[in-house]
N, CA, C, O and the ligand as a Tripos MOL2 file, in Angstrom:
@<TRIPOS>MOLECULE
protein
  321   319    81     0     0
PROTEIN
NO_CHARGES

@<TRIPOS>ATOM
      1 N          89.0560   97.4420  156.8060 N.3       1 MET1
      2 CA         87.8160   97.8090  156.1100 C.3       1 MET1
      3 C          87.6770   96.7130  154.9750 C.2       1 MET1
      4 O          86.5490   96.2520  154.8000 O.2       1 MET1
      5 N          88.6620   96.2790  154.2290 N.am      2 TYR2
      6 CA         88.4510   95.4110  153.1180 C.3       2 TYR2
      7 C          88.9670   94.1090  153.5580 C.2       2 TYR2
      8 O          88.1950   93.3690  154.1670 O.2       2 TYR2
      9 N          90.1470   93.7410  153.3350 N.am      3 ASP3
     10 CA         90.6670   92.4670  153.8100 C.3       3 ASP3
     11 C          89.8350   91.2830  153.3690 C.2       3 ASP3
     12 O          89.4810   90.4550  154.2090 O.2       3 ASP3
     13 N          89.5330   91.1710  152.2050 N.am      4 PHE4
     14 CA         88.8020   89.9030  151.6030 C.3       4 PHE4
     15 C          89.3530   89.4070  150.3390 C.2       4 PHE4
     16 O          90.0990   90.1160  149.6630 O.2       4 PHE4
     17 N          89.0030   88.1670  149.9730 N.am      5 ALA5
     18 CA         89.4830   87.5650  148.7520 C.3       5 ALA5
     19 C          89.0880   88.3510  147.4550 C.2       5 ALA5
     20 O          87.9100   88.6690  147.2900 O.2       5 ALA5
     21 N          90.0420   88.6690  146.5380 N.am      6 CYS6
     22 CA         89.7680   89.2740  145.2620 C.3       6 CYS6
     23 C          88.8230   88.3890  144.4410 C.2       6 CYS6
     24 O          88.9110   87.1610  144.4430 O.2       6 CYS6
     25 N          87.8740   89.1090  143.7100 N.am      7 GLU7
     26 CA         86.9460   88.4550  142.9640 C.3       7 GLU7
     27 C          87.5850   87.9940  141.5700 C.2       7 GLU7
     28 O          87.0350   87.1510  140.8620 O.2       7 GLU7
     29 N          88.6430   88.5410  141.2790 N.am      8 HIS8
     30 CA         89.3650   88.3130  139.8900 C.3       8 HIS8
     31 C          90.5440   87.3280  139.9080 C.2       8 HIS8
     32 O          90.9030   86.7190  138.9010 O.2       8 HIS8
     33 N          91.1360   87.2080  141.1340 N.am      9 CYS9
     34 CA         92.2880   86.2500  141.1690 C.3       9 CYS9
     35 C          92.3240   85.7050  142.6100 C.2       9 CYS9
     36 O          91.3900   85.8700  143.3940 O.2       9 CYS9
     37 N          93.3980   85.0800  142.8960 N.am     10 ASP10
     38 CA         93.5760   84.5520  144.3650 C.3      10 ASP10
     39 C          94.2330   85.4210  145.2710 C.2      10 ASP10
     40 O          94.6720   84.9730  146.3310 O.2      10 ASP10
     41 N          94.3590   86.7540  144.9310 N.am     11 GLY11
     42 CA         94.9690   87.7220  145.8420 C.3      11 GLY11
     43 C          94.1130   88.1680  147.0230 C.2      11 GLY11
     44 O          93.0150   87.6460  147.2160 O.2      11 GLY11
     45 N          94.5510   89.0350  147.7430 N.am     12 THR12
     46 CA         93.7790   89.6010  148.8440 C.3      12 THR12
     47 C          93.5830   91.0880  148.6840 C.2      12 THR12
     48 O          94.4940   91.8190  148.2960 O.2      12 THR12
     49 N          92.4010   91.5110  148.9830 N.am     13 VAL13
     50 CA         92.1270   93.0220  148.8380 C.3      13 VAL13
     51 C          92.5770   93.6310  150.0990 C.2      13 VAL13
     52 O          92.1900   93.1960  151.1840 O.2      13 VAL13
     53 N          93.4550   94.7120  149.9800 N.am     14 ARG14
     54 CA         93.9230   95.4090  151.2360 C.3      14 ARG14
     55 C          93.4080   96.7630  151.1790 C.2      14 ARG14
     56 O          93.0810   97.2640  150.1030 O.2      14 ARG14
     57 N          93.3150   97.4080  152.3280 N.am     15 THR15
     58 CA         92.8720   98.7730  152.5890 C.3      15 THR15
     59 C          94.0010   99.6650  152.1550 C.2      15 THR15
     60 O          95.1430   99.3910  152.5240 O.2      15 THR15
     61 N          93.7550  100.7540  151.3670 N.am     16 ARG16
     62 CA         94.8450  101.6720  151.0330 C.3      16 ARG16
     63 C          94.0800  103.0490  151.0520 C.2      16 ARG16
     64 O          93.0200  103.2340  150.4550 O.2      16 ARG16
     65 N          94.7130  103.9530  151.7770 N.am     17 VAL17
     66 CA         94.1320  105.3490  151.8140 C.3      17 VAL17
     67 C          94.7400  106.1140  150.7080 C.2      17 VAL17
     68 O          95.9490  106.3490  150.6910 O.2      17 VAL17
     69 N          93.9180  106.5120  149.7710 N.am     18 VAL18
     70 CA         94.4880  107.2830  148.6340 C.3      18 VAL18
     71 C          94.1250  108.7920  148.7630 C.2      18 VAL18
     72 O          93.0740  109.1950  149.2610 O.2      18 VAL18
     73 N          95.0790  109.5520  148.2760 N.am     19 GLU19
     74 CA         94.8760  111.0960  148.3530 C.3      19 GLU19
     75 C          93.7880  111.4830  147.6830 C.2      19 GLU19
     76 O          92.9850  112.2520  148.2120 O.2      19 GLU19
     77 N          93.6070  110.9990  146.4070 N.am     20 ARG20
     78 CA         92.4670  111.4230  145.5780 C.3      20 ARG20
     79 C          91.9360  110.2870  144.7610 C.2      20 ARG20
     80 O          92.7190  109.6050  144.0990 O.2      20 ARG20
     81 N          90.6890  110.0520  144.7700 N.am     21 GLU21
     82 CA         90.0710  109.0500  143.8860 C.3      21 GLU21
     83 C          88.9380  109.6050  143.2040 C.2      21 GLU21
     84 O          88.0750  110.2060  143.8450 O.2      21 GLU21
     85 N          88.8510  109.4330  141.7720 N.am     22 ALA22
     86 CA         87.6810  109.9800  141.1010 C.3      22 ALA22
     87 C          86.7720  108.8170  140.8840 C.2      22 ALA22
     88 O          87.1390  107.7990  140.2970 O.2      22 ALA22
     89 N          85.5790  108.9950  141.3720 N.am     23 LEU23
     90 CA         84.4460  107.9970  141.3370 C.3      23 LEU23
     91 C          83.2820  108.3980  140.4190 C.2      23 LEU23
     92 O          82.8770  109.5600  140.4450 O.2      23 LEU23
     93 N          82.7520  107.5230  139.6430 N.am     24 ARG24
     94 CA         81.7050  107.8210  138.8720 C.3      24 ARG24
     95 C          80.3740  107.9480  139.5700 C.2      24 ARG24
     96 O          80.0510  107.2100  140.5000 O.2      24 ARG24
     97 N          79.5490  108.9960  139.0470 N.am     25 HIS25
     98 CA         78.1580  109.0080  139.5350 C.3      25 HIS25
     99 C          77.4110  109.4570  138.3650 C.2      25 HIS25
    100 O          77.6000  110.5780  137.8920 O.2      25 HIS25
    101 N          76.5010  108.5610  137.8390 N.am     26 LYS26
    102 CA         75.6670  108.9230  136.6460 C.3      26 LYS26
    103 C          76.3400  109.7570  135.5190 C.2      26 LYS26
    104 O          75.8390  110.7850  135.0620 O.2      26 LYS26
    105 N          77.5270  109.2170  135.1120 N.am     27 GLY27
    106 CA         78.1410  109.7950  133.9140 C.3      27 GLY27
    107 C          79.0410  111.0430  134.3930 C.2      27 GLY27
    108 O          79.7240  111.6180  133.5450 O.2      27 GLY27
    109 N          79.0560  111.4480  135.6560 N.am     28 ASN28
    110 CA         79.9220  112.5600  136.1340 C.3      28 ASN28
    111 C          80.8560  111.8940  137.0810 C.2      28 ASN28
    112 O          80.7400  110.6960  137.3360 O.2      28 ASN28
    113 N          81.7840  112.6460  137.6090 N.am     29 PHE29
    114 CA         82.6440  112.3020  138.5370 C.3      29 PHE29
    115 C          82.5650  112.8880  139.6940 C.2      29 PHE29
    116 O          82.2660  114.0790  139.6180 O.2      29 PHE29
    117 N          82.7660  112.3750  140.9810 N.am     30 VAL30
    118 CA         82.9380  112.9910  142.1560 C.3      30 VAL30
    119 C          84.3090  112.6070  142.7290 C.2      30 VAL30
    120 O          84.6290  111.4190  142.7610 O.2      30 VAL30
    121 N          85.0990  113.5270  143.1650 N.am     31 ILE31
    122 CA         86.4920  113.1680  143.6940 C.3      31 ILE31
    123 C          86.4890  113.1640  145.2410 C.2      31 ILE31
    124 O          86.1510  114.1510  145.8930 O.2      31 ILE31
    125 N          86.8430  112.1210  145.7290 N.am     32 LEU32
    126 CA         87.0030  112.0540  147.1660 C.3      32 LEU32
    127 C          88.4430  112.0570  147.6550 C.2      32 LEU32
    128 O          89.2560  111.3820  147.0230 O.2      32 LEU32
    129 N          88.8330  112.7380  148.6980 N.am     33 GLU33
    130 CA         90.2240  112.8110  149.1310 C.3      33 GLU33
    131 C          90.2750  112.0590  150.3990 C.2      33 GLU33
    132 O          89.3030  111.9590  151.1480 O.2      33 GLU33
    133 N          91.5140  111.4950  150.6410 N.am     34 ASP34
    134 CA         91.9580  110.6640  151.7550 C.3      34 ASP34
    135 C          90.9230  109.5080  152.0020 C.2      34 ASP34
    136 O          90.5190  109.2450  153.1350 O.2      34 ASP34
    137 N          90.5450  108.8780  150.9510 N.am     35 VAL35
    138 CA         89.4580  107.8470  151.0380 C.3      35 VAL35
    139 C          90.1120  106.4260  151.0640 C.2      35 VAL35
    140 O          91.0170  106.1730  150.2690 O.2      35 VAL35
    141 N          89.6880  105.5280  151.9330 N.am     36 PRO36
    142 CA         90.0710  104.1380  152.0030 C.3      36 PRO36
    143 C          89.4380  103.3820  150.9030 C.2      36 PRO36
    144 O          88.2200  103.2150  150.8500 O.2      36 PRO36
    145 N          90.3170  102.9000  149.9730 N.am     37 ILE37
    146 CA         89.7550  102.0360  149.0180 C.3      37 ILE37
    147 C          90.4100  100.5940  149.2460 C.2      37 ILE37
    148 O          91.2970  100.4180  150.0820 O.2      37 ILE37
    149 N          89.9150   99.6080  148.4580 N.am     38 GLY38
    150 CA         90.4470   98.3110  148.5320 C.3      38 GLY38
    151 C          91.2760   97.9920  147.2610 C.2      38 GLY38
    152 O          90.7640   98.1470  146.1530 O.2      38 GLY38
    153 N          92.5380   97.5500  147.4020 N.am     39 VAL39
    154 CA         93.3050   97.3450  146.1940 C.3      39 VAL39
    155 C          93.8680   95.8090  146.4070 C.2      39 VAL39
    156 O          94.4660   95.4530  147.4230 O.2      39 VAL39
    157 N          93.6030   95.0350  145.3810 N.am     40 CYS40
    158 CA         94.1190   93.6360  145.4200 C.3      40 CYS40
    159 C          95.6880   93.7070  145.3460 C.2      40 CYS40
    160 O          96.2720   94.4340  144.5420 O.2      40 CYS40
    161 N          96.3470   92.8560  146.2920 N.am     41 ASP41
    162 CA         97.6650   92.8680  146.3700 C.3      41 ASP41
    163 C          98.3510   92.1830  145.2510 C.2      41 ASP41
    164 O          99.5540   92.3720  145.0730 O.2      41 ASP41
    165 N          97.6060   91.3320  144.4190 N.am     42 LYS42
    166 CA         98.1070   90.6600  143.3350 C.3      42 LYS42
    167 C          97.7700   91.2750  141.8580 C.2      42 LYS42
    168 O          98.6620   91.4240  141.0230 O.2      42 LYS42
    169 N          96.5900   91.5740  141.6430 N.am     43 CYS43
    170 CA         96.1150   91.9500  140.2930 C.3      43 CYS43
    171 C          95.7820   93.4640  140.2630 C.2      43 CYS43
    172 O          95.4990   93.9880  139.1860 O.2      43 CYS43
    173 N          95.8090   94.2500  141.5220 N.am     44 GLY44
    174 CA         95.5290   95.5250  141.5000 C.3      44 GLY44
    175 C          94.1510   96.1010  141.3160 C.2      44 GLY44
    176 O          93.9450   97.3100  141.2180 O.2      44 GLY44
    177 N          93.1580   95.1160  141.2710 N.am     45 SER45
    178 CA         91.7980   95.4300  141.1620 C.3      45 SER45
    179 C          91.3760   96.4310  142.3090 C.2      45 SER45
    180 O          91.8300   96.2650  143.4410 O.2      45 SER45
    181 N          90.6090   97.3490  142.0570 N.am     46 ARG46
    182 CA         90.1770   98.2370  143.1080 C.3      46 ARG46
    183 C          88.6640   97.9940  143.5170 C.2      46 ARG46
    184 O          87.8010   97.6660  142.7020 O.2      46 ARG46
    185 N          88.4500   98.1820  144.8060 N.am     47 TYR47
    186 CA         87.2590   97.9800  145.3920 C.3      47 TYR47
    187 C          86.7900   99.1910  146.1590 C.2      47 TYR47
    188 O          87.5870   99.9500  146.7110 O.2      47 TYR47
    189 N          85.4260   99.3650  146.1850 N.am     48 PHE48
    190 CA         84.9390  100.5660  147.0400 C.3      48 PHE48
    191 C          83.9880  100.1550  147.9850 C.2      48 PHE48
    192 O          83.0170   99.5010  147.6030 O.2      48 PHE48
    193 N          84.1400  100.4620  149.2220 N.am     49 ASP49
    194 CA         83.1830  100.1190  150.2480 C.3      49 ASP49
    195 C          81.8310  100.8850  150.1170 C.2      49 ASP49
    196 O          81.7800  102.0220  149.6500 O.2      49 ASP49
    197 N          80.8120  100.2450  150.5260 N.am     50 ALA50
    198 CA         79.3890  100.8760  150.5870 C.3      50 ALA50
    199 C          79.4160  102.2710  150.9990 C.2      50 ALA50
    200 O          78.7810  103.1500  150.4160 O.2      50 ALA50
    201 N          80.2270  102.4800  152.1050 N.am     51 SER51
    202 CA         80.1820  103.8230  152.6850 C.3      51 SER51
    203 C          80.8590  104.8860  151.7870 C.2      51 SER51
    204 O          80.5280  106.0700  151.8480 O.2      51 SER51
    205 N          81.8500  104.4090  150.9220 N.am     52 VAL52
    206 CA         82.4270  105.2410  150.0280 C.3      52 VAL52
    207 C          81.4710  105.6820  148.8220 C.2      52 VAL52
    208 O          81.4360  106.8220  148.3580 O.2      52 VAL52
    209 N          80.7450  104.6580  148.4140 N.am     53 LEU53
    210 CA         79.8100  104.8170  147.2940 C.3      53 LEU53
    211 C          78.5050  105.7140  147.7510 C.2      53 LEU53
    212 O          77.8900  106.4970  147.0270 O.2      53 LEU53
    213 N          78.2640  105.4400  148.9760 N.am     54 ARG54
    214 CA         77.1860  106.2260  149.4870 C.3      54 ARG54
    215 C          77.4770  107.7370  149.5660 C.2      54 ARG54
    216 O          76.6440  108.5790  149.2310 O.2      54 ARG54
    217 N          78.6430  108.0160  150.0040 N.am     55 ARG55
    218 CA         79.1740  109.4570  150.0900 C.3      55 ARG55
    219 C          79.1450  109.9370  148.6900 C.2      55 ARG55
    220 O          78.5950  111.0080  148.4320 O.2      55 ARG55
    221 N          79.6960  109.2210  147.7750 N.am     56 VAL56
    222 CA         79.7550  109.8070  146.3100 C.3      56 VAL56
    223 C          78.2930  110.0870  145.8040 C.2      56 VAL56
    224 O          77.9860  111.1350  145.2350 O.2      56 VAL56
    225 N          77.4440  109.0900  146.0520 N.am     57 ALA57
    226 CA         76.0490  109.3230  145.6400 C.3      57 ALA57
    227 C          75.3320  110.5420  146.2410 C.2      57 ALA57
    228 O          74.5680  111.2440  145.5800 O.2      57 ALA57
    229 N          75.6310  110.7530  147.5580 N.am     58 GLU58
    230 CA         75.0950  111.8510  148.2900 C.3      58 GLU58
    231 C          75.5580  113.1900  147.7180 C.2      58 GLU58
    232 O          74.7610  114.1220  147.6080 O.2      58 GLU58
    233 N          76.8780  113.2990  147.3400 N.am     59 ILE59
    234 CA         77.3970  114.4770  146.8430 C.3      59 ILE59
    235 C          77.0010  114.6470  145.3580 C.2      59 ILE59
    236 O          76.7620  115.7550  144.8770 O.2      59 ILE59
    237 N          76.9460  113.5280  144.6770 N.am     60 GLY60
    238 CA         76.5110  113.5920  143.2350 C.3      60 GLY60
    239 C          75.1190  113.9310  143.0440 C.2      60 GLY60
    240 O          74.8250  114.5800  142.0400 O.2      60 GLY60
    241 N          74.1910  113.5750  143.8890 N.am     61 ARG61
    242 CA         72.8480  113.9800  143.8880 C.3      61 ARG61
    243 C          72.5410  115.3860  144.5000 C.2      61 ARG61
    244 O          71.4430  115.9340  144.4130 O.2      61 ARG61
    245 N          73.6330  115.9040  145.1260 N.am     62 GLY62
    246 CA         73.5360  117.2700  145.7140 C.3      62 GLY62
    247 C          72.8720  117.2520  146.9920 C.2      62 GLY62
    248 O          72.5060  118.3250  147.4730 O.2      62 GLY62
    249 N          72.6530  116.0790  147.6520 N.am     63 ASN63
    250 CA         72.1480  116.0230  149.0010 C.3      63 ASN63
    251 C          73.0260  116.6150  150.0090 C.2      63 ASN63
    252 O          72.5790  117.2400  150.9700 O.2      63 ASN63
    253 N          74.4370  116.3990  149.7710 N.am     64 VAL64
    254 CA         75.3800  116.9270  150.7510 C.3      64 VAL64
    255 C          76.1980  117.8530  149.9000 C.2      64 VAL64
    256 O          76.5080  117.4690  148.7720 O.2      64 VAL64
    257 N          76.5920  119.0780  150.3410 N.am     65 PRO65
    258 CA         77.4460  119.9240  149.6130 C.3      65 PRO65
    259 C          78.8260  119.4700  149.6190 C.2      65 PRO65
    260 O          79.3060  119.0180  150.6580 O.2      65 PRO65
    261 N          79.5400  119.5540  148.4960 N.am     66 SER66
    262 CA         80.9660  119.2070  148.4060 C.3      66 SER66
    263 C          81.7720  120.4240  149.0150 C.2      66 SER66
    264 O          81.3480  121.5790  148.9620 O.2      66 SER66
    265 N          83.0030  120.0520  149.6120 N.am     67 GLN67
    266 CA         83.9010  121.1290  150.0900 C.3      67 GLN67
    267 C          84.2640  122.1670  149.1140 C.2      67 GLN67
    268 O          84.3360  123.3680  149.3750 O.2      67 GLN67
    269 N          84.5140  121.5570  147.8390 N.am     68 ARG68
    270 CA         84.9110  122.5880  146.7350 C.3      68 ARG68
    271 C          84.6510  121.8620  145.3900 C.2      68 ARG68
    272 O          84.3910  120.6610  145.3160 O.2      68 ARG68
    273 N          84.7390  122.6470  144.4080 N.am     69 THR69
    274 CA         84.5920  121.9940  143.0160 C.3      69 THR69
    275 C          85.7980  122.4930  142.2520 C.2      69 THR69
    276 O          86.2150  123.6450  142.3680 O.2      69 THR69
    277 N          86.3470  121.5670  141.4570 N.am     70 ILE70
    278 CA         87.4210  121.9520  140.6290 C.3      70 ILE70
    279 C          87.0630  121.8140  139.1830 C.2      70 ILE70
    280 O          86.1360  121.0700  138.8600 O.2      70 ILE70
    281 N          87.7770  122.5210  138.2540 N.am     71 GLU71
    282 CA         87.5540  122.4020  136.8320 C.3      71 GLU71
    283 C          88.3490  121.4270  136.2520 C.2      71 GLU71
    284 O          89.5460  121.4570  136.5400 O.2      71 GLU71
    285 N          87.9190  120.5080  135.4430 N.am     72 ILE72
    286 CA         88.6860  119.4070  134.7920 C.3      72 ILE72
    287 C          88.6790  119.7110  133.2470 C.2      72 ILE72
    288 O          87.6060  119.9310  132.6860 O.2      72 ILE72
    289 N          89.7900  119.7230  132.6000 N.am     73 PRO73
    290 CA         89.8300  119.9280  131.0520 C.3      73 PRO73
    291 C          89.2880  118.7060  130.3840 C.2      73 PRO73
    292 O          89.4970  117.5860  130.8530 O.2      73 PRO73
    293 N          88.6300  118.8960  129.3490 N.am     74 VAL74
    294 CA         88.0360  117.7540  128.4690 C.3      74 VAL74
    295 C          88.3400  118.1540  127.1620 C.2      74 VAL74
    296 O          88.2100  119.3100  126.7600 O.2      74 VAL74
    297 N          88.7970  117.0870  126.4050 N.am     75 ASP75
    298 CA         89.0310  117.1480  125.0060 C.3      75 ASP75
    299 C          88.8680  115.7900  124.3240 C.2      75 ASP75
    300 O          88.7850  114.7770  125.0190 O.2      75 ASP75
    301 N          88.8170  115.7290  122.9320 N.am     76 ARG76
    302 CA         88.6970  114.5320  122.2660 C.3      76 ARG76
    303 C          90.2330  114.0860  121.9640 C.2      76 ARG76
    304 O          91.1770  114.8670  121.8440 O.2      76 ARG76
    305 N          90.2800  112.7850  121.8760 N.am     77 TYR77
    306 CA         91.6730  112.2480  121.5540 C.3      77 TYR77
    307 C          92.0980  112.5800  120.2790 C.2      77 TYR77
    308 O          91.2910  112.4500  119.3580 O.2      77 TYR77
    309 N          93.3180  113.0210  120.0340 N.am     78 ALA78
    310 CA         93.8250  113.3330  118.7070 C.3      78 ALA78
    311 C          95.2760  112.7880  118.6620 C.2      78 ALA78
    312 O          96.1240  113.0410  119.5170 O.2      78 ALA78
    313 N          95.4580  112.0430  117.6120 N.am     79 HIS79
    314 CA         96.8230  111.3520  117.5920 C.3      79 HIS79
    315 C          97.8240  112.4100  117.2720 C.2      79 HIS79
    316 O          97.5230  113.2500  116.4240 O.2      79 HIS79
    317 N          98.9530  112.4530  117.8480 N.am     80 ALA80
    318 CA        100.0090  113.5690  117.6990 C.3      80 ALA80
    319 C         100.9530  112.9790  116.6840 C.2      80 ALA80
    320 O         101.9410  113.6150  116.3180 O.2      80 ALA80
    321 ZN         93.0710   90.2420  142.2940 Zn       81 ZN81
@<TRIPOS>BOND
     1     1     2 1
     2     2     3 1
     3     3     4 2
     4     3     5 am
     5     5     6 1
     6     6     7 1
     7     7     8 2
     8     7     9 am
     9     9    10 1
    10    10    11 1
    11    11    12 2
    12    11    13 am
    13    13    14 1
    14    14    15 1
    15    15    16 2
    16    15    17 am
    17    17    18 1
    18    18    19 1
    19    19    20 2
    20    19    21 am
    21    21    22 1
    22    22    23 1
    23    23    24 2
    24    23    25 am
    25    25    26 1
    26    26    27 1
    27    27    28 2
    28    27    29 am
    29    29    30 1
    30    30    31 1
    31    31    32 2
    32    31    33 am
    33    33    34 1
    34    34    35 1
    35    35    36 2
    36    35    37 am
    37    37    38 1
    38    38    39 1
    39    39    40 2
    40    39    41 am
    41    41    42 1
    42    42    43 1
    43    43    44 2
    44    43    45 am
    45    45    46 1
    46    46    47 1
    47    47    48 2
    48    47    49 am
    49    49    50 1
    50    50    51 1
    51    51    52 2
    52    51    53 am
    53    53    54 1
    54    54    55 1
    55    55    56 2
    56    55    57 am
    57    57    58 1
    58    58    59 1
    59    59    60 2
    60    59    61 am
    61    61    62 1
    62    62    63 1
    63    63    64 2
    64    63    65 am
    65    65    66 1
    66    66    67 1
    67    67    68 2
    68    67    69 am
    69    69    70 1
    70    70    71 1
    71    71    72 2
    72    71    73 am
    73    73    74 1
    74    74    75 1
    75    75    76 2
    76    75    77 am
    77    77    78 1
    78    78    79 1
    79    79    80 2
    80    79    81 am
    81    81    82 1
    82    82    83 1
    83    83    84 2
    84    83    85 am
    85    85    86 1
    86    86    87 1
    87    87    88 2
    88    87    89 am
    89    89    90 1
    90    90    91 1
    91    91    92 2
    92    91    93 am
    93    93    94 1
    94    94    95 1
    95    95    96 2
    96    95    97 am
    97    97    98 1
    98    98    99 1
    99    99   100 2
   100    99   101 am
   101   101   102 1
   102   102   103 1
   103   103   104 2
   104   103   105 am
   105   105   106 1
   106   106   107 1
   107   107   108 2
   108   107   109 am
   109   109   110 1
   110   110   111 1
   111   111   112 2
   112   111   113 am
   113   113   114 1
   114   114   115 1
   115   115   116 2
   116   115   117 am
   117   117   118 1
   118   118   119 1
   119   119   120 2
   120   119   121 am
   121   121   122 1
   122   122   123 1
   123   123   124 2
   124   123   125 am
   125   125   126 1
   126   126   127 1
   127   127   128 2
   128   127   129 am
   129   129   130 1
   130   130   131 1
   131   131   132 2
   132   131   133 am
   133   133   134 1
   134   134   135 1
   135   135   136 2
   136   135   137 am
   137   137   138 1
   138   138   139 1
   139   139   140 2
   140   139   141 am
   141   141   142 1
   142   142   143 1
   143   143   144 2
   144   143   145 am
   145   145   146 1
   146   146   147 1
   147   147   148 2
   148   147   149 am
   149   149   150 1
   150   150   151 1
   151   151   152 2
   152   151   153 am
   153   153   154 1
   154   154   155 1
   155   155   156 2
   156   155   157 am
   157   157   158 1
   158   158   159 1
   159   159   160 2
   160   159   161 am
   161   161   162 1
   162   162   163 1
   163   163   164 2
   164   163   165 am
   165   165   166 1
   166   166   167 1
   167   167   168 2
   168   167   169 am
   169   169   170 1
   170   170   171 1
   171   171   172 2
   172   171   173 am
   173   173   174 1
   174   174   175 1
   175   175   176 2
   176   175   177 am
   177   177   178 1
   178   178   179 1
   179   179   180 2
   180   179   181 am
   181   181   182 1
   182   182   183 1
   183   183   184 2
   184   183   185 am
   185   185   186 1
   186   186   187 1
   187   187   188 2
   188   187   189 am
   189   189   190 1
   190   190   191 1
   191   191   192 2
   192   191   193 am
   193   193   194 1
   194   194   195 1
   195   195   196 2
   196   195   197 am
   197   197   198 1
   198   198   199 1
   199   199   200 2
   200   199   201 am
   201   201   202 1
   202   202   203 1
   203   203   204 2
   204   203   205 am
   205   205   206 1
   206   206   207 1
   207   207   208 2
   208   207   209 am
   209   209   210 1
   210   210   211 1
   211   211   212 2
   212   211   213 am
   213   213   214 1
   214   214   215 1
   215   215   216 2
   216   215   217 am
   217   217   218 1
   218   218   219 1
   219   219   220 2
   220   219   221 am
   221   221   222 1
   222   222   223 1
   223   223   224 2
   224   223   225 am
   225   225   226 1
   226   226   227 1
   227   227   228 2
   228   227   229 am
   229   229   230 1
   230   230   231 1
   231   231   232 2
   232   231   233 am
   233   233   234 1
   234   234   235 1
   235   235   236 2
   236   235   237 am
   237   237   238 1
   238   238   239 1
   239   239   240 2
   240   239   241 am
   241   241   242 1
   242   242   243 1
   243   243   244 2
   244   243   245 am
   245   245   246 1
   246   246   247 1
   247   247   248 2
   248   247   249 am
   249   249   250 1
   250   250   251 1
   251   251   252 2
   252   251   253 am
   253   253   254 1
   254   254   255 1
   255   255   256 2
   256   255   257 am
   257   257   258 1
   258   258   259 1
   259   259   260 2
   260   259   261 am
   261   261   262 1
   262   262   263 1
   263   263   264 2
   264   263   265 am
   265   265   266 1
   266   266   267 1
   267   267   268 2
   268   267   269 am
   269   269   270 1
   270   270   271 1
   271   271   272 2
   272   271   273 am
   273   273   274 1
   274   274   275 1
   275   275   276 2
   276   275   277 am
   277   277   278 1
   278   278   279 1
   279   279   280 2
   280   279   281 am
   281   281   282 1
   282   282   283 1
   283   283   284 2
   284   283   285 am
   285   285   286 1
   286   286   287 1
   287   287   288 2
   288   287   289 am
   289   289   290 1
   290   290   291 1
   291   291   292 2
   292   291   293 am
   293   293   294 1
   294   294   295 1
   295   295   296 2
   296   295   297 am
   297   297   298 1
   298   298   299 1
   299   299   300 2
   300   299   301 am
   301   301   302 1
   302   302   303 1
   303   303   304 2
   304   303   305 am
   305   305   306 1
   306   306   307 1
   307   307   308 2
   308   307   309 am
   309   309   310 1
   310   310   311 1
   311   311   312 2
   312   311   313 am
   313   313   314 1
   314   314   315 1
   315   315   316 2
   316   315   317 am
   317   317   318 1
   318   318   319 1
   319   319   320 2
@<TRIPOS>SUBSTRUCTURE
     1 MET1         2 RESIDUE 1 A MET
     2 TYR2         6 RESIDUE 1 A TYR
     3 ASP3        10 RESIDUE 1 A ASP
     4 PHE4        14 RESIDUE 1 A PHE
     5 ALA5        18 RESIDUE 1 A ALA
     6 CYS6        22 RESIDUE 1 A CYS
     7 GLU7        26 RESIDUE 1 A GLU
     8 HIS8        30 RESIDUE 1 A HIS
     9 CYS9        34 RESIDUE 1 A CYS
    10 ASP10       38 RESIDUE 1 A ASP
    11 GLY11       42 RESIDUE 1 A GLY
    12 THR12       46 RESIDUE 1 A THR
    13 VAL13       50 RESIDUE 1 A VAL
    14 ARG14       54 RESIDUE 1 A ARG
    15 THR15       58 RESIDUE 1 A THR
    16 ARG16       62 RESIDUE 1 A ARG
    17 VAL17       66 RESIDUE 1 A VAL
    18 VAL18       70 RESIDUE 1 A VAL
    19 GLU19       74 RESIDUE 1 A GLU
    20 ARG20       78 RESIDUE 1 A ARG
    21 GLU21       82 RESIDUE 1 A GLU
    22 ALA22       86 RESIDUE 1 A ALA
    23 LEU23       90 RESIDUE 1 A LEU
    24 ARG24       94 RESIDUE 1 A ARG
    25 HIS25       98 RESIDUE 1 A HIS
    26 LYS26      102 RESIDUE 1 A LYS
    27 GLY27      106 RESIDUE 1 A GLY
    28 ASN28      110 RESIDUE 1 A ASN
    29 PHE29      114 RESIDUE 1 A PHE
    30 VAL30      118 RESIDUE 1 A VAL
    31 ILE31      122 RESIDUE 1 A ILE
    32 LEU32      126 RESIDUE 1 A LEU
    33 GLU33      130 RESIDUE 1 A GLU
    34 ASP34      134 RESIDUE 1 A ASP
    35 VAL35      138 RESIDUE 1 A VAL
    36 PRO36      142 RESIDUE 1 A PRO
    37 ILE37      146 RESIDUE 1 A ILE
    38 GLY38      150 RESIDUE 1 A GLY
    39 VAL39      154 RESIDUE 1 A VAL
    40 CYS40      158 RESIDUE 1 A CYS
    41 ASP41      162 RESIDUE 1 A ASP
    42 LYS42      166 RESIDUE 1 A LYS
    43 CYS43      170 RESIDUE 1 A CYS
    44 GLY44      174 RESIDUE 1 A GLY
    45 SER45      178 RESIDUE 1 A SER
    46 ARG46      182 RESIDUE 1 A ARG
    47 TYR47      186 RESIDUE 1 A TYR
    48 PHE48      190 RESIDUE 1 A PHE
    49 ASP49      194 RESIDUE 1 A ASP
    50 ALA50      198 RESIDUE 1 A ALA
    51 SER51      202 RESIDUE 1 A SER
    52 VAL52      206 RESIDUE 1 A VAL
    53 LEU53      210 RESIDUE 1 A LEU
    54 ARG54      214 RESIDUE 1 A ARG
    55 ARG55      218 RESIDUE 1 A ARG
    56 VAL56      222 RESIDUE 1 A VAL
    57 ALA57      226 RESIDUE 1 A ALA
    58 GLU58      230 RESIDUE 1 A GLU
    59 ILE59      234 RESIDUE 1 A ILE
    60 GLY60      238 RESIDUE 1 A GLY
    61 ARG61      242 RESIDUE 1 A ARG
    62 GLY62      246 RESIDUE 1 A GLY
    63 ASN63      250 RESIDUE 1 A ASN
    64 VAL64      254 RESIDUE 1 A VAL
    65 PRO65      258 RESIDUE 1 A PRO
    66 SER66      262 RESIDUE 1 A SER
    67 GLN67      266 RESIDUE 1 A GLN
    68 ARG68      270 RESIDUE 1 A ARG
    69 THR69      274 RESIDUE 1 A THR
    70 ILE70      278 RESIDUE 1 A ILE
    71 GLU71      282 RESIDUE 1 A GLU
    72 ILE72      286 RESIDUE 1 A ILE
    73 PRO73      290 RESIDUE 1 A PRO
    74 VAL74      294 RESIDUE 1 A VAL
    75 ASP75      298 RESIDUE 1 A ASP
    76 ARG76      302 RESIDUE 1 A ARG
    77 TYR77      306 RESIDUE 1 A TYR
    78 ALA78      310 RESIDUE 1 A ALA
    79 HIS79      314 RESIDUE 1 A HIS
    80 ALA80      318 RESIDUE 1 A ALA
    81 ZN81       321 GROUP 0 **** ****
């Protein structure tokens, strides 16, 4: 799906299926599971196929219902 030259270095972007990836949609996040992303084999830059971004946008806009919703804790950074 990926297999192209990295934009940031001379590495190659390879397909990796990740268990969970949080993707941004208009300041919020949509989490996709078992999603194929592109990862540069040299610098680790991540790339997302148009089909992945389309899916995130559809769910983010509410056009497609998500399988489930999870709660994510949010807090401000406080130096311990
Ligand atoms: Zn790279």
